[in-house]
Steps between C-alpha positions, in 0.01 A plus 500: 500500500348708208771621276516856383766717350540655850565173691682299232837588629413399858347180368823421316714584800288257710587215263842593410745230576858581410754405774777688315309828498693762694311810449175644357658599180559122422122439592386785253738352229310171525155659537553718187552184296114487483518841320771390268316188389181703451679737284667241293165308445330833438749584237455155321113539527537838319682344202858491627760214526443235774810487713398159651832413671507842680134453610560156602811589709301773671214272576731231638664740734161623624396152591840445662452783737127513554281222631332316212133586555574859588717543206240366268235720652716812454576400130122459444436833663749692312455336168134401489469658152796295361422160660492332161869592454619445847324151556717312257798605703342384817410167341852452379649531842212304663361780707160544350236390757163387404347808681608834623368743759442829337532837658160464691573145599262340243610183330620545137545171315804494284349266239312806386802666364559494129867421440681720240619267212806704403634498872435128511701450176796717629503308828509172320831605338682560825 
C-alpha cells in the first residue's frame, strides 16, 4: 500500500493492535502520538531542548499498539526530515530495521541515516 496523508490513518487502523481499546477516541489518542513525537523532535531540531524521556515513552507506546513494521513505516513517513534525530531512539529500543518501505513501496536502507550525535549522547545517559 502506498502511503499518503490521505490514507495514513486507514493504514494505522489496519495495523492497530490494542486489545484494551474500547472506542475510536483511544485509537486517535495512540495515533496522535506520531504527531507528538514529530513536534518534540522538530522543536529540538530548531534549537530547543531534547525531551528524550518523553519522546522515548511515546515511541515505546506506539510500538506497543501498532505492529512493528507498520509502526516503523509510519514513523519514517511522518518524520522523514528528522530521521537523524529519531533513528537513535529506534536503535535504543531495538526497533530499527535494516530497511524500510517508503511511502511508494521503495526500499530505503537505514544504514544511510546519519545519526545525530547530541541525541546519542542524551540517550546514553538514560
